[in-house]
Structure formats: C-alpha cells, structure tokens
C-alpha positions in Angstrom: -0.2 0.1 0.4 1.4 3.3 -0.9 0.9 6.2 1.9 -0.6 9.0 0.0 0.2 12.4 0.6 -2.4 14.6 1.0 -0.7 18.0 1.2 0.3 16.8 -2.7 -3.5 15.6 -3.7 -4.7 18.3 -6.7 -7.0 20.8 -5.7 -7.0 23.3 -8.8 -5.3 24.5 -11.2 -2.2 27.3 -11.3 -3.9 29.3 -14.2 -7.0 29.8 -12.0 -5.4 31.5 -9.4 -4.7 35.7 -9.1 -1.7 36.8 -9.4 -1.0 37.4 -6.0 -1.4 33.7 -5.1 -0.4 32.4 -8.3 3.3 34.2 -7.9 3.2 32.4 -4.3 2.5 29.3 -5.8 5.8 30.1 -8.2 8.0 31.2 -5.2 7.5 28.6 -2.9 8.4 26.1 -6.0 11.4 27.1 -6.4 12.4 27.8 -3.5 14.8 24.9 -2.3 15.6 24.8 -6.1 19.4 25.0 -7.1 18.4 28.0 -9.5 18.1 31.0 -7.1 19.6 33.7 -10.1 16.3 32.5 -11.5 14.3 33.5 -8.5 16.5 36.7 -7.7 16.3 37.6 -10.8 12.1 37.7 -11.1 12.3 39.1 -8.0 14.4 42.1 -9.5 11.1 42.8 -12.1 9.3 44.3 -9.2 9.3 48.4 -10.3 11.4 48.6 -7.2 15.1 46.7 -6.8 14.7 47.4 -3.2 11.8 46.1 -3.0 12.6 43.0 -5.1 15.4 42.3 -2.3 13.9 42.6 0.3 10.7 40.2 -0.7 13.3 37.6 -1.8 14.4 37.8 1.7 11.3 37.8 3.2 10.8 34.4 1.0 13.9 32.9 3.0 12.1 33.7 6.0 8.6 32.4 5.1 10.1 29.6 3.7 12.2 28.4 6.9 10.3 29.0 9.2 7.6 26.5 7.6 11.1 24.4 7.3 11.5 24.6 11.1 7.6 25.0 12.4 5.6 23.2 10.0 2.8 20.9 11.2 4.9 18.3 8.4 6.6 19.0 5.9 4.8 21.2 2.8 4.1 19.4 -0.9 5.4 21.1 -3.9 4.6 20.1 -7.2 7.2 20.6 -10.4 8.0 23.9 -11.6 6.4 23.7 -14.9 2.9 21.6 -12.9 0.0 23.5 -13.1 -1.8 21.0 -10.9 -2.3 22.9 -7.3 -1.8 20.6 -4.9 -3.6 21.2 -1.4 -0.5 22.8 0.8 0.7 25.2 -2.6 -3.6 26.3 -2.4 -3.1 26.6 1.6 0.2 28.9 1.2 -1.2 30.6 -1.8 -4.7 31.9 -0.1 -2.8 32.7 3.2 -0.3 35.1 1.3 -3.0 36.2 -1.0 -5.4 37.0 2.3 -2.7 38.7 4.1 -1.6 41.4 1.1 -5.5 42.0 0.9 -5.5 43.0 4.8 -7.9 39.6 5.4 -5.1 38.9 8.7 -7.7 36.5 10.7 -7.9 34.8 7.0 -4.1 34.2 7.1 -3.7 33.7 10.6 -6.3 30.5 10.6 -4.2 29.3 7.1 -0.8 30.2 9.0 -1.9 27.2 11.8 -2.7 25.0 8.9 0.4 25.0 7.7 3.1 26.1 10.9 2.4 25.0 14.8 0.0 27.2 16.2 2.8 29.9 18.4 4.5 30.5 15.0 1.2 31.6 13.5 1.6 35.0 14.0 4.9 36.0 12.8 4.0 34.0 9.2 0.7 35.6 8.7 2.6 38.9 9.4 5.9 37.7 6.6 2.9 36.5 4.9 1.3 39.9 4.3 5.1 41.6 3.6 6.2 38.9 1.2 2.2 39.2 -0.9 2.4 43.1 -1.0 5.4 42.7 -2.3 4.1 40.5 -5.3 0.6 42.5 -5.9 3.7 45.3 -6.7 4.9 43.1 -9.4 1.9 42.0 -10.4 0.6 45.5 -10.2 -3.1 46.3 -11.5 -3.9 45.8 -15.1 -6.3 48.7 -16.5 -7.9 50.2 -19.9 -8.4 53.4 -19.7 -10.1 54.6 -16.4 -11.9 51.1 -15.1 -9.3 48.7 -13.3 -9.8 45.3 -14.6 -7.5 43.4 -12.2 
C-alpha cells in the first residue's frame, strides 16, 4: 500500500489563481531549488530593486519558518506543473489574504501550515511578501477602469 500525501493532492490549477496567489505558488516551488539566481531575477522584475531584494529575504524567512516549525513538510508540485496541490493552495490563499489585509484569514491559514505559536509570525511575513507580489503583478487597466 503506497502512502498518500494529502498535501500534494490536486485541488485545482495554478492558471485559475489570481496573480498574487499564482506568484506565491511559483516562488514556493522555486524555494530550495538550485537555481536561486533565477528566483532572484524574477523578484527583481519588481518596480523597485530594493523591494525585490526585501521580498526575496522575506520569502527566505517564510520558507525557513515553514521548514523549521511546520506541522509537516509542505508538498510541492514541480515548477512547470499546472496542478495546484492542497498545501500550495493553503500557502497561496494565506499570502493572498494577508496581502489584501484580511489578517484573520491569513492567521487561520497559517495555523494549518505551522505550529499555532508561530502562526502570527508567518501571517505577518505573508503580508509583507504578498504586498511585494501585488506590487510585482500591478493592476491591469483599460482607460479608467481597473480590471484586476
């Protein structure tokens, strides 16, 4: 009997996520890979170079917190995979909620990822990283009407 990894179960598609949430999944997938230079280049596409390097440091802190104090290791799909795993979805929704200022939801999702005593720190870092991703994605506009 093979062990199921519930955190890796497919719950959706990355293409269906909003830009901030999709970015969170992609950067989570890149974390721990050998191509850190590409990750840094992607973050430097942000409007401000300082914001990009701060975002990379924040991502490092988030992932270290998850690795050291996680309830269990986060399951991730491969970088090019369009499937969205359960753990990736929790992570993405936490980052998105925090970026939107919905701190209670971010905190609730953080408790699913790390021990409860570390959830406030994870939620705070999620807000910082989410706002950086929001800066990177920027609004898509047509005339005066904001679409995203």
